[in-house]
VOSE-95635 format. One line per 8 residues: their letters; for each residue x, y, z of N, C-alpha, C, CB. Coordinates in Angstrom, 2 decimals, m for minus. Glycine has a CB too. Example, Ala and Ser with C-alpha at 12.3 -4.5 7.8 and 13.67 -1.06 7.14 Angstrom:
VOSE-95635
AS = 13.19,m5.69,7.80,12.30,m4.50,7.80,13.20,m3.30,7.80,11.31,m4.47,9.05 ~ 12.85,m2.25,7.08,13.67,m1.06,7.14,12.90,0.03,7.87,14.08,m0.60,5.72
This chain:
VOSE-95635
MAAVQTIM = m1.22,m30.22,1.26,m1.51,m30.33,m0.31,m1.76,m29.05,m1.24,m2.76,m31.15,m0.47 ~ m2.69,m28.43,m0.57,m3.46,m27.46,m1.34,m2.27,m26.64,m1.52,m4.81,m26.73,m0.62 ~ m1.70,m26.15,m0.70,m0.33,m25.13,m0.75,0.70,m25.72,m1.64,0.43,m24.91,0.80 ~ 0.84,m26.70,m1.90,1.76,m27.30,m2.90,1.26,m26.86,m4.39,1.77,m28.97,m2.72 ~ m0.02,m26.98,m4.83,m0.84,m27.00,m5.75,m0.99,m25.53,m6.00,m2.03,m27.76,m5.44 ~ m0.94,m24.78,m5.33,m1.03,m23.14,m5.26,0.22,m22.47,m5.20,m1.80,m22.63,m4.02 ~ 1.00,m22.94,m4.71,2.30,m21.99,m4.38,2.75,m21.36,m5.73,3.68,m22.91,m3.70 ~ 2.70,m22.16,m6.70,3.62,m21.40,m7.78,2.27,m20.73,m8.84,4.92,m22.76,m8.79
QLLAHNAQ = 1.09,m20.55,m8.16,0.12,m19.61,m9.01,0.01,m18.33,m8.49,m1.30,m20.12,m9.11 ~ 0.70,m17.40,m9.37,0.73,m16.04,m8.82,m0.93,m15.26,m9.40,2.36,m15.17,m9.53 ~ m1.40,m15.77,m9.66,m3.19,m15.31,m9.96,m3.64,m15.09,m8.50,m4.39,m16.78,m10.81 ~ m4.92,m14.35,m8.94,m5.40,m14.23,m7.19,m5.82,m15.59,m6.63,m6.86,m13.15,m6.91 ~ m5.52,m15.72,m5.31,m5.93,m17.04,m4.44,m5.75,m16.17,m3.00,m4.72,m18.69,m4.65 ~ m5.93,m16.97,m2.13,m6.22,m16.72,m0.74,m4.57,m16.14,m0.41,m6.85,m18.28,0.20 ~ m3.73,m17.39,m0.83,m2.39,m17.25,m0.22,m1.58,m16.58,m1.37,m1.73,m18.71,0.30 ~ m1.87,m15.75,m2.46,m1.13,m15.12,m3.77,0.17,m14.20,m3.14,m2.35,m13.99,m4.76
AASIIFCN = 0.12,m13.58,m2.06,1.12,m12.63,m1.37,2.33,m13.56,m1.31,0.62,m12.02,0.20 ~ 1.94,m14.75,m0.31,3.00,m15.96,m0.04,3.50,m16.73,m1.35,2.27,m17.12,0.95 ~ 2.84,m16.81,m2.47,2.96,m17.66,m3.71,4.00,m16.43,m4.20,1.33,m18.10,m4.76 ~ 3.85,m15.30,m4.31,4.63,m14.18,m5.06,5.99,m14.42,m4.48,4.05,m12.55,m4.82 ~ 5.96,m14.11,m3.13,7.15,m14.05,m1.82,7.85,m15.47,m2.35,6.37,m14.16,0.22 ~ 7.52,m16.66,m2.60,7.90,m17.67,m2.72,8.76,m17.76,m3.80,7.04,m18.37,m2.69 ~ 8.11,m17.61,m5.06,8.54,m17.44,m6.56,9.37,m16.48,m6.73,7.51,m17.17,m7.47 ~ 9.79,m15.40,m5.85,10.68,m14.46,m6.11,12.03,m15.06,m5.39,10.16,m13.02,m5.60
AVGDLLQA = 11.79,m15.81,m4.24,12.79,m16.75,m3.40,13.61,m17.67,m4.14,12.05,m17.63,m2.45 ~ 12.37,m18.40,m4.99,12.69,m19.58,m5.78,13.62,m18.84,m6.65,11.43,m20.40,m6.52 ~ 13.20,m17.87,m7.59,14.05,m17.53,m8.83,15.40,m16.45,m8.67,12.99,m16.88,m9.88 ~ 15.54,m15.93,m7.27,16.69,m15.71,m6.75,17.61,m16.83,m6.56,16.48,m15.15,m5.68 ~ 17.02,m17.64,m5.68,18.20,m19.00,m5.43,18.61,m19.62,m6.86,17.42,m20.49,m4.41 ~ 17.60,m19.39,m8.11,18.08,m20.36,m9.17,19.05,m19.44,m9.87,16.85,m21.02,m10.19 ~ 18.86,m18.17,m9.76,19.65,m17.14,m10.43,21.12,m17.47,m9.94,19.15,m15.60,m10.05 ~ 21.07,m17.39,m8.60,22.53,m17.46,m7.98,23.04,m18.85,m8.09,22.57,m17.03,m6.41
HPDLKITV = 22.07,m19.83,m8.00,22.42,m20.85,m8.57,22.19,m21.79,m9.62,22.42,m21.21,m8.00 ~ 22.78,m21.66,m10.98,21.82,m21.86,m11.94,21.58,m23.62,m12.12,22.38,m21.05,m13.36 ~ 22.71,m24.46,m11.50,23.05,m25.94,m11.65,21.90,m26.32,m10.71,24.71,m26.49,m11.18 ~ 21.18,m25.84,m9.72,20.43,m25.95,m8.82,19.10,m26.56,m9.14,20.38,m24.84,m8.31 ~ 18.40,m27.88,m8.90,16.92,m28.43,m9.14,16.42,m28.01,m7.89,16.69,m30.12,m9.43 ~ 15.09,m27.83,m7.98,14.09,m27.50,m6.72,13.16,m28.41,m7.27,13.46,m25.82,m6.43 ~ 12.48,m29.21,m6.39,10.93,m30.12,m6.68,10.19,m29.62,m5.54,10.97,m32.06,m6.63 ~ 9.23,m29.16,m5.88,8.07,m29.04,m4.76,7.05,m30.12,m4.53,7.25,m27.89,m5.05
QWIKGHAG = 6.71,m30.64,m3.70,6.07,m31.96,m3.72,5.38,m32.38,m2.27,7.20,m33.04,m4.15 ~ 4.59,m32.61,m2.15,3.68,m33.20,m0.85,4.77,m34.40,m0.38,1.83,m33.96,m1.36 ~ 4.69,m34.51,0.42,5.41,m35.71,1.35,4.46,m36.18,2.37,6.80,m35.20,2.20 ~ 4.07,m37.07,2.86,3.59,m37.54,3.86,4.42,m38.00,5.17,2.97,m38.41,3.37 ~ 4.02,m37.26,5.94,4.79,m37.34,7.16,5.81,m38.92,7.28,3.57,m37.20,8.46 ~ 6.61,m38.92,8.11,7.43,m40.02,8.48,7.27,m41.28,7.09,6.81,m40.59,10.16 ~ 7.26,m40.93,6.13,7.37,m41.84,5.11,8.60,m42.36,4.51,6.76,m41.38,4.25 ~ 9.75,m42.28,5.22,10.98,m42.89,5.19,11.86,m42.08,3.70,10.65,m44.74,5.09
IEGNECAD = 11.32,m40.81,3.56,12.16,m40.03,2.70,13.47,m39.29,3.09,11.37,m39.14,2.24 ~ 14.77,m39.35,2.64,15.84,m38.73,2.96,15.50,m37.40,3.23,16.77,m38.86,2.05 ~ 16.04,m36.98,4.29,15.84,m35.45,4.91,14.70,m35.52,5.29,15.98,m34.17,4.03 ~ 13.62,m35.90,5.32,12.43,m35.84,6.02,12.44,m35.58,7.58,11.81,m37.03,5.75 ~ 13.45,m36.66,7.90,13.26,m36.68,9.66,14.27,m35.25,10.00,14.07,m38.53,10.61 ~ 15.31,m34.86,9.26,15.93,m33.69,9.71,14.99,m32.57,9.29,17.39,m33.54,9.15 ~ 14.04,m32.68,8.16,13.20,m31.30,8.03,11.91,m31.20,9.52,12.21,m31.40,6.14 ~ 11.47,m32.42,9.82,10.47,m32.54,10.89,11.24,m32.12,12.41,9.85,m34.22,10.87
TLALKVSH = 12.45,m32.17,12.48,13.32,m31.97,13.71,13.27,m30.34,13.27,15.05,m32.91,13.81 ~ 13.70,m29.83,12.46,13.63,m28.43,11.79,12.29,m27.65,12.33,13.58,m28.60,10.06 ~ 11.57,m28.50,11.48,9.76,m27.61,11.87,9.75,m27.51,13.37,7.99,m28.73,11.38 ~ 10.08,m28.83,14.11,9.64,m28.80,15.61,10.12,m27.82,16.36,9.96,m29.92,16.31 ~ 11.59,m27.56,16.10,12.37,m26.62,16.68,11.98,m25.09,16.20,13.79,m27.00,16.36 ~ 11.59,m24.92,15.28,11.15,m23.35,14.77,9.78,m23.24,15.25,11.16,m23.05,13.00 ~ 8.69,m24.23,15.53,7.20,m24.17,16.14,7.75,m23.61,17.46,6.21,m25.76,16.27 ~ 8.69,m23.53,17.94,8.66,m22.87,19.59,8.73,m21.40,19.46,10.06,m23.34,20.65
LTPTPIFN = 9.53,m20.96,18.24,9.76,m19.51,17.88,8.73,m18.80,17.75,10.42,m19.31,16.78 ~ 8.95,m17.59,18.21,7.53,m16.44,17.86,7.62,m16.10,16.53,7.49,m14.85,18.72 ~ 6.77,m16.18,15.92,6.46,m16.22,14.66,6.81,m14.57,13.95,4.86,m16.74,14.63 ~ 7.56,m14.52,12.89,7.67,m13.22,12.09,6.68,m13.00,11.37,8.72,m13.11,11.25 ~ 5.77,m11.80,11.70,4.64,m12.07,10.77,4.86,m11.10,9.19,3.09,m11.59,11.71 ~ 4.78,m11.68,8.26,4.92,m11.07,7.11,3.90,m10.00,6.58,5.03,m12.03,6.29 ~ 2.71,m10.92,6.73,1.18,m10.16,6.40,0.81,m9.41,7.77,m0.23,m11.42,5.98 ~ 1.33,m8.76,8.57,0.94,m8.15,9.75,m0.06,m6.75,9.51,2.32,m7.83,10.52
HSISWARS = m0.51,m6.42,8.34,m1.03,m5.34,8.23,m2.84,m5.99,7.25,0.31,m4.19,7.35 ~ m3.52,m5.15,7.53,m4.56,m4.93,6.92,m5.23,m4.26,5.51,m4.84,m4.55,7.65 ~ m5.97,m4.49,4.88,m6.13,m3.50,3.81,m6.87,m1.80,4.22,m7.12,m4.35,2.73 ~ m7.24,m2.36,5.16,m7.54,m0.96,5.87,m6.35,0.12,6.45,m8.39,m1.34,7.10 ~ m5.53,m0.77,6.93,m4.49,0.01,7.34,m3.45,0.30,6.20,m3.88,m0.64,8.48 ~ m3.14,m0.45,5.26,m2.60,0.12,3.74,m3.36,0.82,3.04,m2.26,m0.83,2.79 ~ m4.76,1.09,3.10,m5.23,2.38,2.56,m5.05,3.55,3.15,m6.41,2.38,2.40 ~ m5.07,3.44,4.81,m4.57,4.56,5.80,m3.63,4.81,5.45,m4.42,4.42,7.09
RTKSKAVY = m2.62,4.36,5.42,m1.15,4.76,5.30,m1.28,5.03,3.81,0.08,3.55,5.79 ~ m1.81,4.57,2.71,m1.46,5.31,1.36,m1.82,6.65,1.44,m2.17,4.73,0.13 ~ m3.35,7.16,2.07,m3.83,8.26,2.15,m2.69,9.10,2.66,m5.00,8.24,2.88 ~ m2.43,8.83,3.82,m1.62,9.51,4.90,m0.31,10.32,4.05,m1.02,8.24,6.09 ~ 0.32,8.99,3.28,1.36,9.26,2.34,1.16,10.35,1.11,1.66,7.96,1.78 ~ 0.15,10.47,0.62,m0.55,11.07,m0.25,m0.67,12.24,m0.14,m1.53,10.68,m0.37 ~ m1.65,12.55,1.48,m1.35,13.84,2.18,0.09,14.62,2.20,m1.67,13.57,3.51 ~ 0.89,13.86,2.86,1.89,14.48,3.07,2.70,14.69,1.85,2.49,13.90,4.01
TWGCIWQS = 2.74,14.14,0.70,3.37,14.37,m0.37,2.80,15.62,m0.83,3.32,13.30,m1.26 ~ 1.37,15.82,m1.00,0.79,17.00,m1.09,0.96,17.99,m0.77,0.11,17.03,m0.87 ~ 1.08,17.84,0.74,1.56,18.91,1.51,3.03,19.43,1.47,1.29,18.56,2.75 ~ 3.83,18.61,0.82,5.36,19.07,0.64,5.17,20.04,m0.54,6.54,17.74,0.24 ~ 4.67,19.07,m1.80,4.41,19.61,m3.08,3.70,21.35,m2.88,3.29,18.42,m3.88 ~ 2.61,21.63,m2.18,1.85,22.64,m1.50,2.84,23.54,m1.25,1.09,22.24,m0.27 ~ 3.73,23.33,m0.20,4.40,24.13,0.59,5.76,24.81,m0.61,4.92,23.11,2.06 ~ 6.08,23.88,m1.26,7.50,24.28,m1.85,7.14,24.87,m3.28,8.63,22.87,m1.98
SRHSDHVR = 5.65,25.17,m3.68,4.90,25.87,m4.76,4.62,27.48,m4.43,3.48,25.07,m4.95 ~ 5.19,27.85,m5.50,4.88,29.57,m5.41,3.23,29.67,m5.42,5.61,30.59,m6.98 ~ 2.53,30.63,m4.36,1.22,30.83,m4.58,1.05,32.47,m4.62,0.37,30.07,m3.46 ~ 0.06,32.89,m4.96,m0.24,34.48,m4.90,m0.59,34.66,m3.56,m1.46,35.05,m5.89 ~ m0.50,36.01,m3.48,m0.72,36.52,m1.83,m2.45,36.22,m1.41,m0.33,38.58,m1.67 ~ m3.03,36.23,m2.14,m4.57,36.18,m2.10,m4.25,34.75,m1.37,m5.63,36.26,m3.77 ~ m3.65,33.71,m2.17,m3.93,32.39,m1.59,m2.98,32.31,m0.36,m3.69,31.16,m2.67 ~ m2.00,32.81,m0.27,m1.61,33.00,1.12,m2.29,33.38,2.29,m0.83,33.71,1.12
LTIKSKPT = m2.92,34.74,1.76,m3.89,35.40,2.85,m4.77,33.94,3.49,m5.13,36.76,1.96 ~ m5.31,33.65,2.45,m6.82,32.80,2.55,m6.51,31.25,3.02,m7.70,32.71,0.85 ~ m5.65,30.73,2.63,m5.14,29.12,2.72,m3.74,29.17,3.47,m4.91,28.33,1.04 ~ m3.86,29.31,4.57,m2.66,29.50,5.61,m1.82,28.00,5.86,m3.37,30.09,7.20 ~ m2.46,26.99,5.85,m1.82,25.84,6.27,m1.59,25.07,4.93,m2.66,25.03,7.37 ~ m1.17,23.74,4.99,m0.99,22.95,4.10,m1.99,22.06,4.08,0.11,22.45,4.15 ~ m2.14,21.17,2.74,m3.50,20.52,2.60,m3.69,19.34,3.86,m3.59,19.78,0.97 ~ m4.76,19.08,4.30,m5.11,17.65,5.18,m6.42,16.96,4.45,m5.56,18.02,7.03
WNLHAFHK = m6.60,15.99,5.10,m8.19,15.26,4.86,m9.01,15.58,5.72,m8.32,13.76,4.91 ~ m8.54,16.67,6.58,m9.57,17.55,7.33,m10.36,18.53,6.76,m9.00,18.21,8.25 ~ m11.52,18.74,6.67,m12.10,20.31,6.51,m11.36,21.27,7.00,m13.37,20.58,7.16 ~ m10.97,22.13,6.43,m10.55,23.31,7.24,m11.59,24.24,7.86,m9.72,24.12,6.42 ~ m11.12,25.15,8.93,m12.42,26.00,9.53,m13.07,26.74,8.64,m12.10,26.98,10.59 ~ m12.18,27.38,7.51,m12.69,28.10,6.53,m13.69,27.67,5.79,m11.89,28.40,5.84 ~ m13.77,26.74,5.32,m14.89,25.88,4.74,m15.72,25.61,5.21,m14.76,24.95,4.41 ~ m15.90,25.08,6.38,m16.43,24.71,7.67,m17.65,25.97,8.04,m15.05,24.64,8.86
AVCNNRRN = m16.86,27.01,7.77,m17.45,28.28,8.40,m18.66,28.91,7.12,m15.97,29.53,8.77 ~ m18.08,28.38,5.99,m18.77,28.80,4.50,m20.42,28.29,4.95,m17.94,27.71,2.79 ~ m21.82,29.47,5.08,m22.92,28.86,5.07,m23.66,28.66,3.73,m23.61,29.49,5.93 ~ m23.13,29.04,2.62,m23.18,29.10,1.31,m23.96,27.97,0.71,m21.92,29.16,0.83 ~ m24.81,27.58,m0.48,m24.75,26.54,m1.21,m23.33,26.21,m1.53,m25.54,26.72,m2.29 ~ m23.14,25.03,m2.41,m22.30,24.54,m2.78,m21.95,24.98,m4.06,m22.47,23.48,m2.61 ~ m22.49,25.43,m4.65,m22.25,26.26,m6.37,m21.25,27.54,m5.94,m24.15,27.10,m7.28 ~ m21.96,28.03,m4.73,m21.21,29.44,m4.57,m19.76,29.10,m3.59,m22.40,30.71,m3.65
HCCLIQVI = m19.60,28.17,m3.00,m18.51,27.66,m2.03,m17.43,27.34,m3.24,m19.03,26.16,m0.95 ~ m17.99,26.34,m4.24,m16.67,26.34,m5.01,m16.59,27.76,m5.89,m16.59,24.93,m6.06 ~ m17.59,28.20,m6.04,m17.19,29.77,m6.92,m15.85,30.29,m6.26,m18.55,31.23,m6.67 ~ m16.09,30.66,m5.19,m15.59,31.38,m4.24,m13.73,31.01,m3.89,m16.66,31.05,m3.02 ~ m14.07,29.13,m3.68,m12.47,28.18,m3.84,m11.66,28.64,m5.26,m12.84,26.14,m4.06 ~ m12.21,28.58,m6.42,m11.83,29.26,m7.66,m11.46,30.47,m7.39,m12.79,29.32,m8.64 ~ m12.20,31.62,m7.00,m11.57,32.90,m7.03,m10.37,32.98,m6.04,m12.60,33.96,m6.71 ~ m10.26,32.44,m5.05,m9.08,32.20,m4.13,m8.09,31.78,m5.00,m9.30,31.18,m2.99
LGHGHFGK = m8.32,30.66,m5.89,m7.06,29.89,m6.37,m6.95,30.64,m7.59,m7.17,28.19,m6.58 ~ m7.46,31.52,m8.04,m7.50,32.13,m9.34,m7.84,31.10,m10.66,m6.10,32.81,m9.50 ~ m8.79,30.48,m10.24,m8.96,29.65,m11.66,m10.32,29.56,m11.92,m8.36,28.13,m11.68 ~ m11.20,30.79,m11.53,m12.54,30.78,m11.92,m12.62,31.33,m13.11,m13.38,31.38,m11.08 ~ m13.81,30.67,m13.92,m14.11,31.06,m15.47,m15.59,31.31,m14.91,m13.83,29.71,m16.94 ~ m15.66,32.61,m14.84,m17.20,33.09,m14.81,m17.69,34.36,m15.89,m17.48,33.66,m13.22 ~ m18.82,34.06,m16.28,m19.42,34.58,m17.40,m19.58,36.28,m16.96,m20.92,33.70,m17.73 ~ m19.51,36.72,m15.94,m19.65,38.09,m15.56,m18.33,38.79,m15.95,m19.99,38.23,m14.03
YYN = m17.31,37.89,m15.61,m16.05,38.25,m15.71,m15.58,38.37,m17.39,m15.23,37.19,m14.85 ~ m16.15,37.52,m17.98,m15.68,37.88,m19.49,m16.75,38.82,m20.09,m15.52,36.47,m20.50 ~ m17.62,39.14,m19.89,m18.38,40.29,m20.28,m17.81,41.38,m20.13,m19.48,40.42,m19.72
């Protein structure tokens, strides 16, 4: 009963993704067959409704099949995949971009989420390290330089 009440709600709820899939499927079906009428309602089992016995038989038949998961990934997986894709894209852009000789000599590999050995080896404070990165990339704005 609860599923019938929430299936058409696209706002946040536990089965929101299923509702979106259902609504999209119904929308596609109605667009392909404009004269079709769809009613979503709860029916008590074996209530003598036409088609209910056929639906029960089909439901029993598919209950023995291995389910095909449509929500088989966790939020952690999605975040990890998004980060991986972002790093990959960043790396492709990095490799296809022009860099100064200075950058090519100091930063030899494309970007990753792991801290490069060069940065691990620097034992200075954070401010000095940031200045060093700015010098390498050619983006430093230092008072001594302008004086």
